N, C-alpha and C positions, 0 to 999 in steps of 0.2 A: 723281092717280096713287096707287095703293095700294102701301104699302111695309111689308113684314113685318119686324118686329124680332125677332131670335133671340139666343141666348147668344153666337153667333159674329159678330154684327153689330158692326163697329168703331164706337166712340163717334164718331169723326170723320165717319162716314156719316150720323149723325142730324141732322135739321134742328133749328133752335132750338125750333120748336113741339113736336116729338117729345120733345126733352130736357125742356122745361117740363112736358109731360104725365107723364113718368116720374119727375121729381124728387120730387114729394110722396110717392110710394111708397118711395123710398130714405130719405127723411127720417123717415117713420113707422116704418120698420124699425129705424133707429138709435135713435129715441126709445123704442120698446118695449124694446129691449135695455137702454138706460140705466135705464128705469123698473124693469125686472125686477131689475137689479143693485142699484138703490137700495133696493128692498124686502127685500133679503136682510139679516137681522139681523147685528149685530156678532159674536155668538156663534152658530155654526151647526153643523149636522150634515153628514154626508157628501153627502147629496143637494143641499143648498144650496151646498156647496163645488163640486160638479160644475157646478151652474148658474152660479156665479160665474166659474169657470175655463174652462168649456167642455170639460173633460176627462171621459172616461167613468169610472164607478166603479172599474173595473179599473185604470185608469191612476192614479187617486188612491191606491188600495191599493198599487200598485207603488211610488209615491213615499213612501208611509208606511213600507213595508218597507225602503226604501233610507234612510229617515230624512232625506229631502231636503226634504219639505214640513213646515212647522211645524204640530203638532197636539197636542192634549191628550187624555188618556185617563182616564176615571173608571169603573172596572170594565170593562164591555163597551162603554160609551158613548164614542164618539169625537167630539171637538169641535174646531172650527177657529175662529180669531179672524180675522175678515174683513180687518182692517188688516194682519195678519201674512201672510196668504195673498196679498194684493195686493202687498205689499212683496217677497215671495218670487217672485211672477210677474215682477216688474220688476228682479230682482237680477242678471240675466245680460245686461246691455245689451251689444250689439255696436257697436263704433266704426264711424262712417262712414269712407269712404275718405279724406275730407279730414282728419278727426281723426287717423287713423292716420298719414298723411303728415306732418302737423304734429308729432305726437309723435316720429316718427323724425327729422325735421329738427332738432328741439330736442335730441334725444339726440346727433346727429352734431355739432351746434354746441357742446355741452358738452364732447364728447371733443376737438374741435379746440382749444377754448379752454383746456382743461386741460393741454395739452402745451406 
């Protein structure tokens, strides 16, 4: 039986054989992305920053104008430090629902205990 797999095919509809056939291509995509990111130097220009973050140059420029992304400027040359950009990317973590509920429960417990 011939089965065509498209972007709309639910994963649950795939056979084990089809999944095994597709898995190496997924892994190679992840590996290429990791390799590309590891090849980016610690001190980089705007194009490498775009490669690292996945943002377009106009978006990086917008963040620079807002002074939200950490960067350095020497004359007309703009430089970014890889570790600082990665830290910036991960700085606005959103709580999971469980973490939010736990925090609110603890706040409520402290209020009740304080009275």
